[in-house]
LUMPASE-485914 format. One record per residue (C-alpha): y, z, x; residue in one letter. Coordinates in steps of 0.1 Angstrom, whole numbers, plus 5000, padded with zeros to 4 digits. Each point is the difference from the previous one (the first is absolute). Layout:
<c2=Y, c3=Z, c1=X, type=A>
...
REM end
This chain:
<c2=5000, c3=5000, c1=5000, type=M>
<c2=5035, c3=4992, c1=5012, type=A>
<c2=5023, c3=5027, c1=5012, type=E>
<c2=5024, c3=5012, c1=4973, type=K>
<c2=5036, c3=5004, c1=5009, type=K>
<c2=5027, c3=5018, c1=4981, type=A>
<c2=5030, c3=4979, c1=4989, type=F>
<c2=5030, c3=5012, c1=4980, type=P>
<c2=5008, c3=4978, c1=4971, type=L>
<c2=5031, c3=5000, c1=4979, type=R>
<c2=4997, c3=4984, c1=4966, type=V>
<c2=5020, c3=5002, c1=4968, type=G>
<c2=4990, c3=5027, c1=4975, type=S>
<c2=4992, c3=4974, c1=4974, type=D>
<c2=4976, c3=4982, c1=5025, type=V>
<c2=4984, c3=5033, c1=5009, type=L>
<c2=4995, c3=5010, c1=4963, type=D>
<c2=4984, c3=4966, c1=4993, type=A>
<c2=4976, c3=5004, c1=5030, type=V>
<c2=4991, c3=5035, c1=4990, type=Q>
<c2=4991, c3=4989, c1=4965, type=R>
<c2=4980, c3=4970, c1=5014, type=W>
<c2=4982, c3=5023, c1=5025, type=A>
<c2=4991, c3=5024, c1=4972, type=E>
<c2=4986, c3=4971, c1=4979, type=D>
<c2=4979, c3=4989, c1=5030, type=E>
<c2=4989, c3=5036, c1=5008, type=L>
<c2=5016, c3=4997, c1=5035, type=R>
<c2=5026, c3=5021, c1=5019, type=S>
<c2=5034, c3=4984, c1=5003, type=V>
<c2=4993, c3=4995, c1=5037, type=N>
<c2=4967, c3=4982, c1=4993, type=A>
<c2=5017, c3=4979, c1=4974, type=Q>
<c2=5028, c3=4989, c1=5024, type=I>
<c2=4974, c3=4991, c1=5026, type=E>
<c2=4979, c3=4981, c1=4975, type=Y>
<c2=5030, c3=4980, c1=4989, type=V>
<c2=5011, c3=4992, c1=5035, type=L>
<c2=4965, c3=4990, c1=5011, type=R>
<c2=4996, c3=4978, c1=4969, type=D>
<c2=5034, c3=4983, c1=5008, type=A>
<c2=4990, c3=4995, c1=5036, type=L>
<c2=4967, c3=4985, c1=4990, type=R>
<c2=5016, c3=4976, c1=4975, type=K>
<c2=5025, c3=4989, c1=5026, type=A>
<c2=4972, c3=4993, c1=5025, type=G>
<c2=5011, c3=5028, c1=5023, type=R>
<c2=4970, c3=5023, c1=4995, type=W>
<c2=4978, c3=5008, c1=5018, type=P>
<c2=5019, c3=4998, c1=5032, type=P>
<c2=4988, c3=4973, c1=5024, type=E>
<c2=4968, c3=5009, c1=5018, type=G>
<c2=4994, c3=5030, c1=4977, type=Q>
<c2=4972, c3=5001, c1=4975, type=A>
<c2=5007, c3=5013, c1=4964, type=R>
<c2=4996, c3=5037, c1=4997, type=D>
<c2=4985, c3=5019, c1=4971, type=S>
<c2=5034, c3=5010, c1=4986, type=S>
<c2=5011, c3=4964, c1=4994, type=S>
<c2=5011, c3=4992, c1=4964, type=P>
<c2=4973, c3=4974, c1=4996, type=E>
<c2=4973, c3=5026, c1=5004, type=K>
<c2=5017, c3=5026, c1=4977, type=N>
<c2=5008, c3=4977, c1=4971, type=K>
<c2=4992, c3=5015, c1=4966, type=R>
REM end
C-alpha cells in the first residue's frame, strides 16, 4: 500500500457539506470519499495509475458498488 501523506485542504463550507452527505450515503469517511473522487477523476483523465505502477487495492475500480 502506498504511503499516506497529510495534506491540508481548504474548501468552501457548501462543498464540504455536500461531500459529507455524499460520504454518509456511501458509508465512507469524508477523507475516504475525497480520495475516492480524486482517484476516479485521475483514472478518467488517464493519469491513474502513475506510470510504472500497478493498480493498488484501493483504486475506485475495485471498490465500485
